[in-house]
DRENDO-450238 format. One line per field, with one value per residue (C-alpha): z, y, x; residue in one letter. Coordinates in nm, 3 decimals. Layout:
N
pz: Z; ... .
py: Y; ... .
px: X; ... .
r: A; ... .
//
This chain:
531
pz: 3.164; 2.967; 2.594; 2.527; 2.748; 2.584; 2.241; 2.348; 2.530; 2.437; 2.463; 2.096; 1.973; 1.756; 1.950; 1.911; 2.044; 2.296; 2.304; 2.678; 2.633; 2.536; 2.678; 2.493; 2.305; 1.939; 1.767; 1.795; 1.874; 1.573; 1.589; 1.620; 1.355; 1.488; 1.250; 1.287; 1.096; 1.104; 1.234; 1.365; 1.079; 1.242; 1.350; 1.362; 1.308; 1.187; 0.819; 0.740; 0.846; 0.830; 0.534; 0.617; 0.515; 0.852; 0.940; 0.602; 0.695; 1.006; 0.828; 0.554; 0.819; 1.054; 0.804; 0.540; 0.231; -0.033; -0.253; -0.194; -0.352; -0.300; -0.206; -0.354; -0.685; -0.727; -1.108; -1.091; -0.948; -0.714; -0.591; -0.382; -0.013; 0.221; -0.100; -0.281; -0.614; -0.787; -1.079; -1.290; -1.424; -1.787; -1.760; -1.574; -1.276; -1.028; -0.885; -0.662; -0.423; -0.275; 0.075; 0.167; 0.418; 0.763; 0.809; 1.151; 1.296; 1.580; 1.818; 1.699; 1.525; 1.168; 0.876; 0.700; 0.410; 0.667; 0.808; 0.448; 0.378; 0.710; 0.664; 0.325; 0.430; 0.750; 0.559; 0.332; 0.633; 0.835; 0.537; 0.664; 0.445; 0.237; 0.170; -0.184; -0.292; -0.240; -0.302; -0.641; -0.750; -0.651; -0.298; -0.044; 0.307; 0.170; -0.070; 0.067; 0.231; -0.118; -0.320; -0.091; 0.063; 0.191; 0.071; 0.253; 0.171; -0.103; -0.102; -0.379; -0.487; -0.744; -0.889; -1.028; -1.392; -1.561; -1.454; -1.554; -1.313; -1.253; -1.143; -0.880; -0.754; -0.736; -0.509; -0.280; -0.216; -0.045; 0.332; 0.341; 0.186; 0.526; 0.661; 1.034; 1.288; 1.294; 1.624; 1.808; 1.654; 1.735; 2.082; 2.134; 1.964; 2.148; 2.070; 1.732; 1.601; 1.459; 1.684; 1.523; 1.852; 1.981; 1.644; 1.634; 1.889; 1.871; 1.587; 1.475; 1.182; 1.043; 0.897; 0.983; 1.273; 1.532; 1.707; 2.031; 2.108; 1.936; 2.143; 1.938; 1.819; 1.999; 1.867; 1.706; 1.808; 1.615; 1.736; 1.504; 1.444; 1.479; 1.305; 1.000; 0.700; 0.505; 0.779; 1.092; 1.001; 1.093; 1.297; 1.599; 1.691; 1.491; 1.654; 1.462; 1.667; 1.591; 1.524; 1.332; 1.284; 1.009; 1.232; 1.523; 1.296; 1.153; 1.493; 1.618; 1.292; 1.344; 1.694; 1.613; 1.803; 1.508; 1.195; 0.940; 0.911; 0.663; 0.672; 0.615; 0.425; 0.104; 0.345; 0.597; 0.326; 0.175; 0.512; 0.572; 0.227; 0.343; 0.633; 0.678; 0.793; 0.651; 0.326; 0.128; -0.078; -0.327; -0.434; -0.675; -0.479; -0.597; -0.354; -0.493; -0.325; -0.428; -0.303; -0.316; -0.331; -0.147; -0.403; -0.145; -0.122; -0.333; -0.493; -0.496; -0.693; -0.978; -1.286; -1.349; -0.987; -0.998; -1.312; -1.153; -0.853; -1.097; -1.222; -0.871; -0.776; -0.806; -0.907; -1.037; -0.750; -0.494; -0.684; -0.720; -0.356; -0.044; -0.227; -0.432; -0.500; -0.308; -0.521; -0.901; -1.074; -1.178; -1.253; -1.317; -1.077; -1.208; -1.082; -1.327; -1.383; -1.365; -1.663; -1.833; -1.660; -1.841; -1.856; -1.942; -1.705; -1.869; -1.560; -1.443; -1.228; -1.422; -1.184; -1.470; -1.618; -1.264; -1.214; -1.549; -1.465; -1.129; -1.274; -1.529; -1.228; -1.068; -0.770; -0.601; -0.285; -0.110; 0.230; 0.280; 0.519; 0.413; 0.636; 0.640; 0.847; 1.082; 0.841; 0.730; 0.347; 0.366; 0.565; 0.333; 0.031; 0.197; 0.269; -0.092; -0.198; 0.046; -0.105; -0.458; -0.381; -0.209; -0.543; -0.697; -0.403; -0.219; 0.158; 0.257; 0.627; 0.722; 0.989; 1.101; 1.295; 1.333; 1.044; 1.222; 1.288; 0.947; 0.769; 0.984; 0.872; 0.507; 0.527; 0.681; 0.391; 0.648; 0.483; 0.213; 0.084; 0.185; 0.106; 0.142; -0.013; -0.169; -0.233; -0.433; -0.253; -0.515; -0.849; -1.094; -1.241; -1.099; -0.755; -0.822; -1.096; -0.886; -0.611; -0.785; -1.084; -0.968; -0.743; -0.824; -0.526; -0.415; -0.149; 0.222; 0.313; 0.083; 0.322; 0.076; 0.248; 0.059; -0.252; -0.269; -0.526; -0.267; 0.007; -0.210; -0.282; -0.658; -0.900; -1.194; -1.430; -1.728; -1.574; -1.325; -1.618; -1.822; -1.501; -1.457; -1.821; -1.805; -1.526; -1.722; -2.056; -2.123; -2.409; -2.261; -2.529; -2.516; -2.147; -2.148; -2.379; -2.182; -1.865; -2.038; -2.179; -1.829; -1.692; -1.960; -1.884; -1.503; -1.527; -1.680; -1.487; -1.135; -0.808; -0.751; -0.846; -0.829; -0.805; -0.738; -0.719; -0.437; -0.447; -0.104; 0.039; 0.329; 0.535; 0.675; 0.864; 0.624; 0.766; 0.693; 0.389; 0.188; 0.326; 0.092; 0.147; -0.105; -0.415; -0.603; -0.368; -0.059; 0.215; 0.385; 0.433; 0.746; 0.731; 0.446; 0.630; 0.768; 0.925 .
py: 0.111; -0.213; -0.239; -0.279; 0.004; 0.218; 0.141; 0.210; 0.532; 0.793; 1.108; 1.137; 1.042; 1.315; 1.563; 1.723; 1.449; 1.566; 1.372; 1.318; 1.143; 0.800; 0.577; 0.574; 0.239; 0.219; -0.007; -0.209; -0.598; -0.816; -0.998; -0.693; -0.432; -0.090; 0.162; 0.523; 0.590; 0.783; 0.543; 0.768; 0.656; 0.312; 0.295; -0.085; -0.405; -0.613; -0.719; -0.689; -0.327; -0.186; 0.060; 0.279; 0.279; 0.174; -0.072; -0.255; -0.288; -0.478; -0.682; -0.788; -0.941; -1.085; -1.247; -1.508; -1.489; -1.730; -1.565; -1.300; -1.060; -1.170; -0.861; -1.021; -1.064; -0.831; -0.827; -1.189; -1.084; -1.313; -1.629; -1.918; -1.848; -2.033; -2.177; -2.393; -2.413; -2.319; -2.421; -2.198; -2.324; -2.331; -2.040; -1.843; -1.769; -2.018; -2.057; -2.364; -2.319; -2.614; -2.518; -2.577; -2.866; -2.842; -2.471; -2.338; -2.021; -1.845; -2.009; -2.346; -2.420; -2.558; -2.325; -2.484; -2.404; -2.325; -2.047; -1.905; -1.900; -1.760; -1.473; -1.362; -1.416; -1.212; -0.931; -0.906; -0.945; -0.671; -0.434; -0.212; 0.047; -0.194; -0.440; -0.309; -0.491; -0.817; -0.701; -0.581; -0.956; -0.974; -1.116; -0.995; -1.081; -1.280; -1.497; -1.523; -1.859; -2.006; -1.790; -1.843; -2.186; -2.466; -2.828; -3.039; -2.902; -2.679; -2.314; -2.247; -1.885; -1.811; -1.459; -1.294; -1.289; -1.371; -1.152; -1.182; -1.438; -1.227; -0.942; -1.174; -1.306; -0.956; -0.846; -1.131; -0.993; -0.683; -0.638; -0.766; -1.086; -1.174; -1.518; -1.522; -1.799; -1.878; -2.047; -1.782; -1.498; -1.633; -1.713; -1.342; -1.244; -0.977; -0.906; -1.054; -0.850; -1.150; -1.076; -0.719; -0.529; -0.782; -0.798; -0.412; -0.461; -0.836; -1.071; -1.415; -1.482; -1.735; -1.494; -1.468; -1.228; -1.210; -0.883; -0.811; -0.484; -0.185; 0.153; 0.409; 0.698; 0.548; 0.206; -0.124; -0.441; -0.763; -1.087; -1.364; -1.670; -1.967; -2.195; -1.994; -2.221; -2.026; -2.028; -1.816; -1.454; -1.342; -1.043; -1.184; -0.860; -0.567; -0.231; 0.054; 0.376; 0.668; 0.968; 1.248; 1.496; 1.433; 1.581; 1.348; 1.042; 1.152; 1.197; 0.849; 0.700; 0.868; 0.759; 0.405; 0.390; 0.280; 0.082; 0.259; 0.616; 0.623; 0.986; 1.202; 1.523; 1.586; 1.800; 1.524; 1.262; 1.464; 1.480; 1.101; 1.036; 1.195; 0.997; 0.670; 0.369; 0.494; 0.444; 0.564; 0.338; 0.466; 0.303; 0.441; 0.376; 0.357; 0.628; 0.958; 1.290; 1.458; 1.722; 1.652; 1.912; 1.847; 1.812; 1.920; 2.268; 2.514; 2.670; 2.380; 2.165; 2.403; 2.256; 2.586; 2.607; 2.246; 2.330; 2.657; 2.461; 2.247; 2.568; 2.694; 2.437; 2.510; 2.158; 2.236; 2.470; 2.191; 1.914; 2.109; 2.238; 2.065; 1.760; 1.717; 1.359; 1.235; 1.312; 1.360; 1.535; 1.288; 1.402; 1.063; 0.828; 0.530; 0.534; 0.494; 0.121; 0.021; -0.123; 0.171; 0.441; 0.767; 1.019; 1.310; 1.601; 1.896; 2.124; 2.389; 2.694; 2.957; 3.223; 3.425; 3.133; 3.020; 3.371; 3.364; 3.022; 3.159; 3.473; 3.232; 3.068; 3.383; 3.347; 3.662; 3.578; 3.232; 3.105; 2.732; 2.478; 2.210; 1.914; 1.795; 1.511; 1.616; 1.547; 1.782; 1.743; 1.763; 2.072; 2.232; 2.137; 2.289; 2.612; 2.622; 2.585; 2.852; 3.088; 3.028; 3.024; 3.363; 3.513; 3.419; 3.566; 3.235; 3.215; 2.864; 2.787; 2.493; 2.245; 2.001; 1.690; 1.334; 1.105; 0.941; 1.280; 1.406; 1.073; 1.050; 1.393; 1.321; 0.991; 1.173; 1.425; 1.687; 1.884; 2.141; 2.023; 1.719; 1.691; 1.339; 1.035; 0.721; 0.394; 0.088; -0.199; -0.457; -0.448; -0.404; -0.071; -0.132; -0.071; 0.295; 0.333; 0.160; 0.422; 0.750; 0.712; 0.479; 0.563; 0.405; 0.534; 0.892; 0.912; 0.972; 0.657; 0.439; 0.524; 0.388; 0.522; 0.291; 0.506; 0.825; 0.952; 0.899; 1.072; 1.382; 1.348; 1.326; 1.153; 1.040; 0.989; 0.764; 0.716; 0.466; 0.248; 0.279; 0.162; -0.121; -0.225; -0.197; -0.437; -0.724; -0.662; -0.951; -0.802; -0.637; -0.358; -0.267; -0.251; -0.010; 0.220; 0.214; 0.316; 0.590; 0.730; 0.721; 0.903; 1.175; 1.244; 1.223; 1.484; 1.734; 1.670; 1.535; 1.722; 1.574; 1.736; 1.460; 1.620; 1.369; 1.012; 0.920; 0.812; 0.675; 0.732; 0.510; 0.578; 0.275; 0.160; -0.002; -0.352; -0.373; -0.578; -0.686; -0.419; -0.325; -0.075; -0.265; -0.058; 0.006; -0.198; 0.015; -0.241; -0.314; -0.668; -0.729; -1.100; -1.100; -0.839; -0.943; -0.759 .
px: 2.914; 2.915; 2.936; 2.570; 2.466; 2.720; 2.575; 2.228; 2.327; 2.076; 2.294; 2.330; 1.973; 1.897; 2.106; 2.453; 2.690; 2.968; 3.279; 3.255; 2.921; 3.094; 3.352; 3.703; 3.679; 3.809; 3.556; 3.239; 3.264; 3.358; 3.029; 2.797; 2.684; 2.585; 2.418; 2.305; 1.991; 1.666; 1.405; 1.141; 0.913; 0.841; 0.472; 0.446; 0.652; 0.353; 0.434; 0.068; 0.065; 0.429; 0.456; 0.754; 1.116; 1.292; 1.020; 1.082; 1.441; 1.347; 1.089; 1.318; 1.556; 1.307; 1.062; 1.089; 0.851; 0.754; 1.004; 1.257; 1.527; 1.867; 2.084; 2.387; 2.196; 1.928; 1.943; 1.816; 1.494; 1.283; 1.428; 1.283; 1.267; 1.009; 0.870; 1.129; 0.933; 0.605; 0.390; 0.148; -0.176; -0.254; -0.493; -0.228; -0.447; -0.337; 0.008; 0.085; 0.379; 0.575; 0.697; 1.058; 1.092; 1.257; 1.233; 1.134; 1.008; 1.199; 0.962; 1.056; 0.735; 0.770; 0.693; 0.391; 0.164; -0.103; 0.117; 0.173; -0.193; -0.287; -0.036; -0.155; -0.520; -0.471; -0.314; -0.620; -0.872; -0.692; -0.690; -0.409; -0.238; -0.030; -0.324; -0.372; -0.048; -0.251; -0.609; -0.525; -0.532; -0.898; -0.848; -1.116; -1.198; -1.500; -1.321; -0.958; -1.030; -1.089; -0.845; -0.547; -0.546; -0.320; -0.327; -0.060; 0.269; 0.120; 0.007; -0.239; -0.308; -0.582; -0.611; -0.920; -0.772; -0.445; -0.143; 0.208; 0.356; 0.654; 0.423; 0.257; 0.580; 0.748; 0.459; 0.518; 0.857; 0.713; 0.692; 0.341; 0.452; 0.628; 0.508; 0.417; 0.396; 0.012; 0.018; 0.222; 0.027; -0.308; -0.206; -0.158; -0.481; -0.704; -1.057; -1.031; -0.741; -0.556; -0.252; -0.204; -0.159; 0.097; 0.282; 0.334; 0.620; 0.698; 0.807; 0.688; 0.915; 1.155; 1.425; 1.803; 1.718; 1.455; 1.348; 1.530; 1.364; 1.220; 1.235; 1.040; 1.260; 1.551; 1.675; 1.593; 1.801; 1.808; 1.946; 2.073; 1.876; 2.130; 1.885; 1.819; 1.801; 2.033; 2.306; 2.353; 2.443; 2.803; 2.663; 2.507; 2.347; 2.249; 2.160; 2.020; 2.021; 1.804; 2.030; 1.887; 2.168; 2.447; 2.718; 2.618; 2.632; 2.964; 3.117; 3.000; 3.142; 3.485; 3.510; 3.437; 3.117; 2.914; 2.991; 2.764; 2.626; 2.326; 2.220; 2.531; 2.487; 2.723; 2.964; 3.013; 3.030; 3.320; 3.497; 3.465; 3.623; 3.927; 3.978; 4.178; 3.987; 3.650; 3.485; 3.174; 2.943; 2.682; 2.379; 2.110; 1.779; 1.429; 1.331; 1.168; 1.148; 0.818; 0.567; 0.181; -0.076; -0.406; -0.700; -0.959; -0.805; -1.005; -0.697; -0.447; -0.687; -0.680; -0.493; -0.299; -0.184; -0.060; 0.142; 0.270; 0.407; 0.616; 0.784; 0.849; 1.094; 1.459; 1.553; 1.906; 1.999; 1.908; 2.068; 2.398; 2.410; 2.301; 2.167; 2.484; 2.587; 2.282; 1.998; 1.952; 1.667; 1.396; 1.038; 0.860; 0.705; 0.896; 1.267; 1.546; 1.625; 1.261; 1.075; 0.896; 1.107; 1.119; 1.419; 1.192; 1.244; 1.041; 1.020; 1.277; 1.256; 1.060; 0.908; 0.746; 0.571; 0.443; 0.306; 0.121; -0.029; -0.139; -0.288; -0.478; -0.626; -0.731; -0.490; -0.362; -0.191; -0.203; -0.103; -0.069; 0.088; 0.350; 0.429; 0.779; 0.962; 1.234; 1.520; 1.783; 1.762; 1.380; 1.380; 1.626; 1.413; 1.112; 1.296; 1.408; 1.049; 0.935; 1.172; 1.080; 0.703; 0.733; 0.861; 0.524; 0.333; 0.271; 0.337; 0.445; 0.427; 0.641; 0.526; 0.818; 0.732; 0.823; 0.780; 0.483; 0.318; 0.352; 0.267; -0.041; -0.176; -0.091; -0.275; -0.565; -0.576; -0.493; -0.213; -0.216; 0.121; 0.320; 0.691; 0.815; 0.981; 0.833; 1.021; 0.894; 0.754; 0.846; 1.058; 0.776; 0.644; 0.302; 0.445; 0.456; 0.190; -0.067; -0.029; 0.064; -0.179; -0.445; -0.741; -1.078; -1.263; -1.173; -1.434; -1.328; -1.511; -1.274; -0.994; -0.739; -0.438; -0.200; -0.267; -0.089; -0.343; -0.611; -0.410; -0.400; -0.775; -0.703; -0.921; -0.679; -0.972; -0.865; -0.514; -0.688; -0.812; -0.477; -0.278; -0.512; -0.471; -0.089; -0.046; -0.230; -0.027; 0.207; 0.405; 0.703; 0.756; 0.386; 0.386; 0.686; 0.500; 0.202; 0.386; 0.567; 0.242; 0.073; 0.370; 0.369; -0.002; 0.067; 0.346; 0.115; -0.207; -0.129; -0.110; 0.259; 0.582; 0.835; 1.171; 1.458; 1.571; 1.800; 2.152; 2.211; 2.573; 2.651; 2.959; 3.119; 3.415; 3.663; 3.625; 3.255; 3.191; 2.878; 2.639; 2.347; 2.076; 1.864; 1.930; 1.597; 1.385; 1.483; 1.524; 1.865; 2.005; 2.188; 2.245; 2.511; 2.745; 3.087; 3.367 .
r: M; N; V; M; N; R; L; L; C; G; A; A; L; G; L; A; V; S; V; S; S; F; G; A; W; A; E; T; P; A; N; M; L; V; I; A; H; R; I; D; D; I; T; T; L; D; P; A; E; S; F; E; F; A; G; S; D; V; S; R; N; V; Y; G; R; L; V; Y; L; D; P; A; D; L; S; A; G; Y; K; P; D; L; A; E; S; W; E; V; S; E; D; G; M; T; I; T; F; T; M; R; E; G; V; K; F; H; S; G; N; P; V; R; A; E; D; A; A; F; S; L; Q; R; A; V; I; L; N; K; T; P; A; F; I; L; T; Q; F; G; F; T; P; E; N; V; A; E; T; I; K; A; E; G; N; K; L; I; I; T; T; D; K; K; Y; A; T; S; F; V; L; N; C; L; T; A; T; I; G; G; I; V; D; M; E; L; V; M; A; N; E; V; D; G; D; M; G; N; T; W; L; K; T; N; S; A; G; S; G; P; Y; T; L; G; S; W; K; P; N; E; S; V; T; L; V; S; N; P; D; Y; Y; G; G; A; P; A; M; E; R; V; I; V; R; H; V; I; E; S; A; S; Q; R; L; L; L; E; R; G; D; I; D; I; A; R; N; L; N; P; E; D; I; A; G; V; M; E; M; D; G; L; K; V; E; D; E; L; K; G; R; L; M; Y; I; A; L; N; G; N; H; P; V; L; S; K; P; E; V; R; Q; A; F; K; Y; L; I; D; Y; E; G; M; Q; N; S; F; L; K; G; Q; Y; T; I; H; Q; N; F; L; P; A; T; Y; L; G; A; S; D; E; N; P; F; S; L; N; I; E; K; A; K; A; L; L; A; E; A; G; V; E; G; L; E; I; E; A; G; V; R; E; A; Q; E; R; I; E; I; A; Q; S; L; Q; N; T; L; A; Q; A; G; I; K; L; N; I; T; V; G; T; A; K; Q; I; L; G; R; F; R; A; R; D; L; D; V; Y; L; G; A; W; G; P; D; Y; P; D; P; Q; T; N; A; G; T; F; A; Y; N; P; D; N; S; D; A; A; N; A; T; G; L; L; A; W; R; T; A; W; N; P; G; D; L; T; E; K; T; A; A; A; V; T; E; T; D; R; D; T; R; I; K; M; Y; Q; D; I; Q; A; E; F; R; E; T; S; P; F; A; I; M; F; Q; Q; I; E; Q; S; A; L; Q; E; N; V; M; N; F; S; T; G; Q; A; V; T; S; A; A; Y; W; Q; V; T; K .
//
């Protein structure tokens, strides 16, 4: 069996790994990065549609954007990428980007302003789940040809009103901001889909890597782009293997079959820290763990029941046991480090208070279903919740499935309770406020699947207007106060119980340098890695 086949061997994909399953070789090749990670949430690789964690990792490495976040200097915010510079009009509504000269797509086609205009227009017209990131600026399928257009080497974007320039640029660092090769994409158009079907499993980018292959629930392979304008990456090939179990990932790491294990539980992390040749790196992520109650459920929609659930979560017990070192209690929709973040955590396990709230709502006995992704820590959180809910007379039935299955039902408003994670799309408070606390049209017909408030069938009332106002506020201190006030009201009234913020612990071979999972912006960068 050659090296590549051995790396892609399916024996350990989500199953317990036996030592005899693998050849006896000590380390991965010097020019190859091999990662064990859960990637079953990938549903598409089209940047106009991709809206899952593992998919954003792929996109960040395959597609250039007008501006990007430098993994080596995230504190600096956005930096020039495919646009080398930009100017803002006096009224603050128009941004004119000057495209970088000499950059080519993986196909060899030049990256032009026309490609940038097409990519953003396409995302608005297709109107897939992440489209709201762009449409919040007033872009519609009807006006996008005029509001986003190319003139020579310039891309001109005109918003519906004045926004903070930093907010607009931060949004363009999101996955949906990926610039695609218009000629290649449209050559693969089928029935007017603007290449969407083809781009689900292919790439048309200009980034440091091109897509080698994606095998759902098995692996993603990226191949280096030797013509990348920033210089060819040291890792000529990156293979991300889908391995569910922590014990399996740890064994692969200890045997040298992988370079990085991204989903080890606290026990396995402790074991790795005691081993020579391995190391552990911590990063505070923007990712939040939460539960959401379906507003269409006649009982779960009651305000008292929503409150009761927030007192039926053993926050400290979970943080100090099976989540130790990897999650910290956080009960607000803005992660720590974000503008406007709050450190108020008013809820704790209180069975008697929850019982009183349920009695006030007239609830005596309740049986509901919770959808949970097949991931160890999420299943354990669900089991803890199952136990504490039972003490208040609520029977929680846990349905475990792949990320695609569970997310599909959540987005269809088909679960009583959803237990999942949310990560910011761009480094601005609106990235979370605009999905947790904003829902201007709660009807089924709106199909606003990008909004968590819509997925839970919740009308946030005045929070929608307050969130819309906060995004146009230009005074920094005033904006901070607005987001903190929104979160205070949200904590008390929403159908969400936000529980934890993630501290991602990656276990690595000692020779792996400069690996970043993206910190608060969630996406990993492979092009800076060396061995």
